C-alpha positions in Angstrom: -187.2 -45.0 -39.8 -186.6 -41.4 -38.9 -184.2 -38.5 -39.6 -181.9 -37.5 -36.7 -179.5 -34.6 -36.0 -176.5 -35.7 -34.2 -173.5 -34.1 -32.2 -170.6 -36.5 -31.7 -166.8 -36.4 -31.1 -164.2 -38.2 -33.1 -161.0 -39.9 -31.8 -159.2 -36.6 -31.3 -162.1 -34.8 -29.6 -163.2 -32.8 -32.6 -166.9 -32.1 -32.7 -168.8 -33.4 -35.7 -172.5 -32.5 -36.6 -174.7 -33.9 -39.2 -178.0 -35.8 -40.2 -178.5 -39.5 -40.2 -181.4 -41.8 -40.7 -182.2 -44.5 -38.1 -185.0 -46.4 -36.5 -184.6 -45.1 -32.9 -182.1 -42.7 -31.1 -180.5 -45.9 -29.8 -179.9 -47.4 -33.1 -178.5 -44.0 -34.4 -176.0 -44.0 -31.4 -175.0 -47.6 -32.3 -174.4 -46.4 -36.1 -172.3 -43.5 -34.8 -170.2 -45.6 -32.7 -169.5 -48.1 -35.6 -168.2 -44.8 -37.4 -165.7 -44.4 -34.5 -167.8 -41.4 -33.2 -168.8 -40.8 -29.6 -172.4 -39.6 -29.6 -173.1 -36.5 -27.4 -176.6 -35.5 -28.5 -179.1 -37.1 -31.0 -182.4 -35.4 -31.7 -185.2 -36.6 -34.0 -186.0 -33.7 -36.6 -189.7 -33.9 -36.2 -189.5 -33.6 -32.3 -187.1 -30.7 -32.8 -189.2 -28.9 -35.1 -192.3 -29.4 -32.9 -190.4 -27.8 -29.9 -189.4 -24.9 -32.2 -192.8 -24.3 -33.5 -194.3 -24.2 -30.0 -191.7 -21.7 -28.8 -190.8 -18.2 -29.8 -188.8 -18.0 -33.0 -187.9 -15.2 -35.5 -187.9 -17.9 -38.3 -190.4 -20.6 -37.9 -190.6 -22.0 -41.4 -189.1 -22.3 -44.8 -188.7 -19.0 -46.6 -191.0 -18.5 -49.8 -188.0 -18.6 -52.0 -186.7 -22.0 -50.6 -190.2 -23.4 -50.8 -190.6 -22.4 -54.4 -187.1 -23.9 -55.1 -187.9 -27.3 -53.3 -191.3 -27.6 -54.9 -189.7 -27.0 -58.4 -187.1 -29.7 -57.8 -189.6 -32.1 -56.5 -191.8 -31.7 -59.4 -189.0 -32.1 -61.9 -187.7 -35.2 -60.3 -191.3 -36.6 -60.0 -192.0 -36.0 -63.6 -188.9 -37.9 -64.5 -190.2 -41.0 -62.9 -187.9 -41.0 -59.8 -189.6 -42.7 -56.7 -190.7 -40.1 -54.1 -188.5 -41.2 -51.4 -185.4 -40.9 -53.7 -186.6 -37.5 -55.1 -186.8 -36.3 -51.4 -183.4 -37.5 -50.8 -182.0 -36.0 -53.9 -183.6 -32.5 -53.0 -182.3 -32.6 -49.6 -178.8 -33.3 -50.7 -179.0 -30.5 -53.3 -180.1 -28.0 -50.6 -177.6 -25.8 -48.8 -179.8 -24.8 -45.9 -179.3 -27.1 -42.8 -182.8 -26.6 -41.6 -184.5 -27.2 -44.9 -182.2 -30.3 -45.4 -183.4 -31.7 -42.2 -187.0 -31.1 -42.7 -186.9 -32.8 -46.1 -185.2 -35.7 -44.5 -187.9 -35.8 -41.9 -190.6 -35.9 -44.5 -188.7 -38.7 -46.3 -188.5 -40.7 -43.2 -192.2 -40.5 -42.7 -192.8 -41.5 -46.4 -190.3 -44.5 -46.0 -192.5 -45.7 -43.1 -195.5 -46.1 -45.4 -197.2 -42.8 -44.9 -198.3 -40.4 -47.6 -196.4 -37.3 -48.6 -199.0 -35.1 -47.3 -198.8 -36.9 -43.8 -195.1 -36.4 -43.9 -195.6 -32.5 -44.6 -198.1 -32.4 -41.8 -195.3 -33.0 -39.2 -193.9 -29.6 -40.3 -197.0 -27.2 -40.5 -194.8 -24.1 -40.2 -192.7 -25.1 -43.0 -195.5 -26.3 -45.3 -198.8 -24.3 -44.9 -202.3 -25.9 -45.2 -202.7 -24.9 -48.8 -199.6 -26.8 -49.7 -200.6 -29.9 -47.7 -204.2 -30.0 -49.1 -203.0 -29.6 -52.7 -200.4 -32.6 -52.3 -203.1 -34.7 -50.6 -205.5 -34.0 -53.5 -202.9 -34.9 -55.9 -202.1 -38.2 -54.3 -205.7 -39.1 -54.0 -206.2 -38.4 -57.7 -203.0 -40.3 -58.7 -201.6 -37.1 -60.5 -199.0 -36.0 -57.9 -196.6 -34.9 -60.6 -199.2 -32.7 -62.1 -200.1 -31.2 -58.9 -196.4 -30.6 -57.9 -195.9 -28.8 -61.2 -198.9 -26.5 -60.5 -197.5 -26.0 -57.0 -194.1 -24.9 -58.3 -195.8 -22.5 -60.6 -197.9 -21.1 -57.6 -195.1 -20.8 -55.2 -192.9 -19.1 -57.7 -195.5 -16.6 -58.7 -196.2 -15.8 -55.1 -192.6 -15.4 -54.3 -192.2 -13.2 -57.3 -195.1 -10.9 -56.3 -193.7 -10.7 -52.7 -190.2 -9.8 -54.2 -191.8 -7.1 -56.4 -193.6 -5.5 -53.6 -190.4 -5.7 -51.3 -188.0 -4.4 -53.8 -190.3 -1.5 -54.7 -190.3 -0.4 -51.1 -186.5 -0.5 -50.7 -185.7 2.8 -52.4 -188.3 5.0 -50.6 -187.4 3.4 -47.1 -183.6 4.0 -47.8 -184.4 7.6 -48.9 -186.5 8.3 -45.8 -183.9 6.8 -43.5 -181.1 8.8 -45.1 -183.2 12.0 -45.0 -183.8 11.6 -41.2 -180.2 10.7 -40.5 -178.9 13.7 -42.6 -181.3 16.2 -41.0 -180.8 14.9 -37.5 -176.9 15.1 -37.9 -177.2 18.8 -39.0 -179.5 19.7 -36.2 -177.3 17.9 -33.7 -173.8 18.8 -34.7 -173.5 21.3 -37.5 -176.1 23.8 -36.4 -174.9 24.3 -32.8 -171.3 25.2 -34.1 -172.6 27.8 -36.5 -175.1 29.5 -34.1 -172.4 29.8 -31.4 -171.3 33.0 -33.4 -174.5 34.8 -32.6 -174.8 33.7 -28.8 -172.9 36.7 -27.5 -175.0 39.3 -29.5 -177.7 41.2 -27.4 -180.0 41.5 -30.3 -183.0 39.2 -30.9 -182.4 36.3 -33.4 -185.0 35.7 -36.2 -187.9 33.4 -35.2 -186.8 30.8 -37.7 -183.3 30.7 -36.2 -184.6 30.5 -32.6 -186.9 27.6 -33.6 -184.1 25.8 -35.3 -181.9 26.3 -32.1 -184.6 25.1 -29.9 -185.0 22.0 -32.2 -181.4 21.4 -32.2 -181.0 21.7 -28.2 -184.1 19.3 -27.8 -182.5 16.7 -30.0 -179.1 16.9 -28.4 -180.5 16.9 -24.7 -183.2 14.3 -25.2 -182.2 12.0 -28.0 -182.3 8.9 -25.8 -185.7 9.9 -24.6 -186.9 10.3 -28.2 -185.6 7.0 -29.2 -187.4 5.3 -26.2 -190.7 7.1 -26.9 -190.6 6.2 -30.7 -189.7 2.5 -29.8 -192.7 2.5 -27.3 -195.0 3.9 -29.8 -194.0 1.2 -32.4 -194.2 -1.6 -30.0 -197.6 -0.3 -28.7 -199.0 -0.2 -32.2 -197.7 -3.6 -33.0 -199.1 -4.9 -29.7 -202.4 -3.3 -30.4 -202.7 -4.6 -33.9 -202.3 -8.2 -32.6 -205.7 -8.0 -31.1 -208.7 -8.8 -33.2 -210.7 -5.6 -32.5 -208.2 -3.0 -33.3 -206.7 -5.1 -36.2 -210.1 -5.4 -37.8 -210.7 -1.7 -37.5 -207.3 -0.9 -39.0 -208.0 -3.1 -41.9 -211.4 -1.5 -42.4 -209.6 1.8 -42.5 -207.2 0.6 -45.2 -210.2 -0.5 -47.3 -211.8 3.0 -46.9 -208.8 5.2 -48.0 -208.5 5.8 -51.7 -205.0 4.7 -52.4 -204.5 2.0 -49.8 -208.0 0.6 -50.6 -206.9 -0.2 -54.3 -203.5 -1.7 -53.2 -205.0 -3.8 -50.5 -207.9 -5.0 -52.6 -205.4 -5.9 -55.4 -202.9 -7.7 -53.4 -205.4 -9.8 -51.4 -207.5 -10.6 -54.5 -204.6 -11.7 -56.4 -203.5 -14.0 -53.5 -207.1 -15.4 -53.1 -207.7 -16.0 -56.9 -204.3 -17.7 -57.5 -204.7 -19.9 -54.4 -208.3 -20.7 -55.3 -207.1 -21.7 -58.7 -204.4 -24.0 -57.8 -206.7 -25.8 -55.3 -209.7 -26.1 -57.6 -207.5 -27.4 -60.4 -206.0 -29.9 -58.1 -209.2 -31.6 -57.2 -209.8 -30.0 -53.8 -213.5 -29.6 -53.1 -214.8 -26.1 -53.8 -215.9 -25.4 -50.3 -212.6 -26.6 -48.8 -210.7 -24.7 -51.5 -212.7 -21.4 -50.6 -212.0 -21.8 -46.8 -208.2 -22.6 -47.3 -207.9 -19.7 -49.8 -209.5 -17.4 -47.4 -206.5 -17.9 -45.1 -204.0 -16.4 -47.5 -206.0 -13.1 -47.3 -204.4 -10.8 -44.8 -207.3 -8.2 -44.7 -209.7 -9.6 -42.1 -212.9 -8.1 -43.6 -212.0 -9.6 -47.0 -211.2 -12.9 -45.3 -214.7 -12.8 -43.5 -216.3 -12.1 -46.8 -214.9 -15.2 -48.4 -215.9 -17.4 -45.4 -219.4 -15.9 -45.5 -219.4 -16.6 -49.3 -218.5 -20.3 -48.6 -221.5 -20.6 -46.3 -223.8 -19.3 -49.1 -222.1 -21.6 -51.6 -222.7 -24.5 -49.3 -226.5 -23.5 -49.2 -226.7 -23.6 -53.1 -225.5 -20.1 -54.2 -223.0 -19.4 -56.9 -219.5 -18.4 -56.1 -219.6 -15.1 -58.0 -222.9 -13.9 -56.5 -221.8 -14.9 -53.0 -218.5 -12.9 -53.2 -220.3 -10.0 -54.9 -222.5 -9.5 -51.9 -219.6 -8.1 -49.7 -218.7 -5.6 -52.4 -215.1 -5.7 -51.3 -213.7 -7.5 -54.5 -213.1 -5.9 -57.8 -215.8 -6.3 -60.3 -213.6 -7.7 -63.0 -212.9 -10.7 -60.7 -216.4 -11.3 -60.0 -217.3 -11.3 -63.8 -214.3 -13.8 -64.6 -215.6 -16.1 -61.9 -219.2 -15.9 -63.2 -218.0 -16.6 -66.6 -215.9 -19.6 -65.4 -218.9 -21.0 -63.6 -221.2 -20.7 -66.6 -218.6 -22.2 -68.9 -217.0 -24.8 -66.8 -213.6 -23.1 -66.8 -213.4 -21.9 -63.3 -209.7 -22.7 -63.0 -208.7 -20.8 -66.1 -210.8 -17.6 -65.2 -209.4 -17.6 -61.6 -205.9 -17.7 -63.1 -206.8 -14.9 -65.5 -208.2 -12.8 -62.7 -205.0 -13.4 -60.6 -202.9 -12.3 -63.6 -205.0 -9.1 -64.0 -204.8 -8.2 -60.4 -201.1 -8.8 -60.2 -200.6 -6.5 -63.2 -202.8 -3.8 -61.6 -200.9 -4.0 -58.4 -197.6 -3.6 -60.3 -198.8 -0.6 -62.2 -200.3 1.0 -59.0 -197.0 0.4 -57.1 -195.1 1.8 -60.2 -197.3 5.0 -60.1 -196.9 5.4 -56.3 -193.2 5.1 -56.5 -193.1 7.6 -59.4 -194.9 10.2 -57.2 -193.4 9.2 -53.9 -189.7 9.3 -54.8 -189.6 13.0 -56.1 -192.0 14.0 -53.4 -189.6 12.6 -50.7 -186.7 14.5 -52.4 -188.7 17.8 -52.4 -189.6 17.4 -48.7 -186.1 16.7 -47.8 -184.8 19.7 -49.9 -187.5 22.0 -48.2 -186.3 20.9 -44.7 -182.7 21.4 -45.6 -183.5 24.8 -47.3 -185.1 25.7 -43.9 -182.1 24.9 -42.0 -180.0 26.8 -44.5 -182.2 29.9 -44.2 -182.2 29.7 -40.5 -178.5 30.1 -40.6 -178.2 32.6 -43.3 -181.0 35.1 -41.9 -178.8 36.3 -39.0 -175.6 36.5 -41.2 -177.6 38.8 -43.6 -178.5 41.0 -40.6 -175.0 40.8 -38.9 -174.6 44.5 -38.9 -177.9 45.1 -36.9 -177.1 42.3 -34.5 -173.6 43.8 -33.8 -175.0 47.2 -33.2 
C-alpha cells in the first residue's frame, strides 16, 4: 500500500485535491469513482518526491522547524505506546503543511508494507538527512526507538534554536544596512539634484565636496540600471565561484585565518559536530560511522576534512581526541572534554557538554559583535549623511562669493 496525491472532479465539475492510500494507481482511481469522483491525475508521493529531488527546486526538503516538530510528536506518541503506523498517521493529520503531510503518509505506507521506519525515511533523503536516518536505524536495531526519537527531538530542536538565534541576530544589521543604502541613494538621486540647481547658473567654482556629490548624484541617476546589473553579476559570479571545490576551500581557509570570523566559524561548526556526534554515539551508531556522518554537518571544508582524516586515524587505533587535535582546527576545550569522555567512558556526556559550551560561546560572540556593529553602522550612516549636508551647505555659506 502506498500514499497517492489525487486531482479529481465531482459531479458538478468542481476540482477536488487530497491524499489517499491505496495499492496501485488503478486501485486509487477505483476508490475515487466509488466516492463519485472522476479521477484526473493520480501520483504516488514517493515518485513525485523523487522527481522533485532530481530537478531544481527552491525548497527540496522539510524545514528545520517542521522536522523538529514532527520528531517531537513522533517521540511523544511512540513513548505512549501507540503503534508506529498509527503514530505516523496521527502526526500527518496534525500537520498543516501539505508536502510534509504527504511525505509522512508516504513513510507510513512503506512501514505498513513491512519495511522499517529507516527504510521509509530513505525514500525521502532531502526531507530526512543521513544523520536522521542512521540514528533511527540504530534505534530500531537496538529496540529502543522511543528513546532514540526523544534524543532526536532534543537534537533537532536545539539545532533549530541555534539556527534561529544566528538568523535573528543578523536581521537588525541587515535591515539597518538596507535602509541606510536606500536613504542615501534616495537623497543622492532626488533631493541633491533639486538643491544644487540653485548653483548651476553661477560662474564661480563650487567647493570640491559639492562637485563630488553632484558627480555621484549624476552617476547614480544616469547609470542606476547598469549599477544594479553589475552588482547582480558580481553576486552571481561569487556564488558560482564558491560552488567549485577549489575556490570554496580557499574561502573557507580564509575564514579560519581571520581573527573574528575564525572564532565564529570554529564555534558554529564545532557545536554542530559535537552535538551530532553525541546523538549518534548515544544511539548506538558505531563510532567510525558516527564520525563520518557528523563530518557532513560541518560546512567549513578544512574542518570537515580534518574530521574525516581523524576517522581514518581512529580506525587505525588512535584515540578520537588525539586524532582531532592533530589538525589544530578545533577548540582545545572540546579536545580536552572528548579526551576525558574517552578515559571515563562518558563520551556522549562530554560531547554534549562540549556542544553546550560552544553554543554559549557563539551566542556571546554574536552578542558582542552586534553590540559593536549596530552603533558602528549608525555612525557610518550619520557620517555619510553629514557629508551630504556639508556638501549642500558649503556653497550656501559662500553664496555671496558665488554671486560676485
